[in-house]
Phi, psi and omega in degrees: 000154181275180182302311182300319180293323179295312181295328179293318182291318181295317182298317181295312182301309179296327180283339170270009178083014188252134182276156178233134177244134172202165177249144186208142180260135175234118179062030179083358179262122183287135174236145165265123182253125182244122168265111188255126183284173175300152180225076189298335175295335175256012180070026179252109185248010174231145178280174180209170174242136177234123177246124184249112176296139176251057179231156182297331185262022179302135185276155176263022177255117178283133179251127183232138168207138183280156172292155194238019188244125170281115178194139174282348180275111185299321176296321173299324176297318179295319182295313180291324175294326176297317179296324176298313178298322178292321179295320176298317176294328174290321181287340179246022189292335179286330177229072187303137185225160176287146187236139178234130173235104170293136180259087186279127184286166178220133178226149177294140177056046183215154173316142181284084182300320188284353172242009178053045181297164183303323185296341178297332181285352181264000183288132179300143176306332182283341178283136180301342180260014178300129176044069175303320180302320177286330174294325178291328175297324178285328174299315175301317174301317181296313177306309185299318180295323180295313180302316185289314185291319187268329182241352183066027178257121174261107185278164183288158182296327187255140189261158163273112185251118183248153173186153179221136179058246185292320178294331174296317179297315178306313183296321180301315188276333176293317180295326177290320183284327185227062188291338185288347184239020179243120180273316177222141176239109181252110195230127176247146174064030183220031185289348184276347182230043177291117180294152168233127176291073182234145173283357183274342181241147178269159172306135021261001184264351182208200187227025186292329175247021187301311186291320180293326179284320188254343181082012183212159180274154183291132183263087182290326179301312179290324176302323179292342177277346180284141170265114183258129177229114182255140168222148183206154181279143177301330184263016186307323190271357184289328175283115187260153176271154176260003183231359176229145191225153187272192189284357178246014177073011179262155179306131183274154175302133189304323189250022168257102189293347174304330181262006184250106186289344176289331181265315188233121178304140186312306185296326177292317179292322178302309185294322175305308184295326179291335179265321191251346174116156185272336182277130189301317185286323177290327179289323176294321176298313179294325179293315177299321180294325180290318184294317178293328180288343175270002180081018176275132179280093182225142173227146186227114180255130172256120178272108194297146176065012179239150174248199191284320185225177187253026175301328182252011178085002183236034176285174185293321172042244191289331178289326174289320178299315178300318179303313179302310178300312177300319174298319178293316182295320181302319180299313179296314185287328179288330179287326180289318175297319184284328189240354179065039177275131174265160183282000000 
């Protein structure tokens, strides 16, 4: 069957609650690909993709990235999630690891699930999209169980969390909500909305309302153990929005979430900018300095001469891929040095 037929087949099977298993080679490495349907008995109401390397040197570091496409079309979500999994397999090919891609839905006039916006916490318990972040934690647990049962592979407790643009914002906020299960957060194209664990800012840029939203206290000790690695194109702010405006009434940068009220509540964004600055790069620099003063391991790389995407031929692309690959390798190598873990 061709690609479109395959996507329709996967969509139909998942919508009927049926998992799919198949084998597929990526860069010469065989993978077992599992499209996992919802499992409401486990509190999982969204499907996911689990890719398992079938090689002797399979790594025990679980790699996770959420899908990055806003669409009400489930087939488009599946296709983009599949592309995300293939790209992760390419980026980790030297040290192949199991990969999980949660297929997070998107709806018009609904909380921004793919960026874990503040509105997500107002979703009723009866709604299938209640606490998407906790559903992703359960998806990760399900993947770990499958890996151990089917492959005898016990993966590390803490994940390598990757993301770019919207999935980068998801990674920022997922790490804030569940710091105890994140080893490294590698985040691109999301430098305008870097959280700070401070009571002076509300979620998602701070933790002033964290306990009232989540029902638990913020775990600064676990958060401080995460390695945060940010990268962004130098030309990121050149692309302007035609529907969002900055504090001076001018078109705001398209990818600076501080100005996007669906992602960051208007008053939260305004307060962030009043304290840290209206310009994204200077605000990011001040944010990084604050995080480092709190003892958080965070680095921020600006990729010169590059923008957010490749529509004009100057996106971060291969330089961003190298950054992710280097970050992933350093995560594996530092863990092995510190804990004597073999691949």
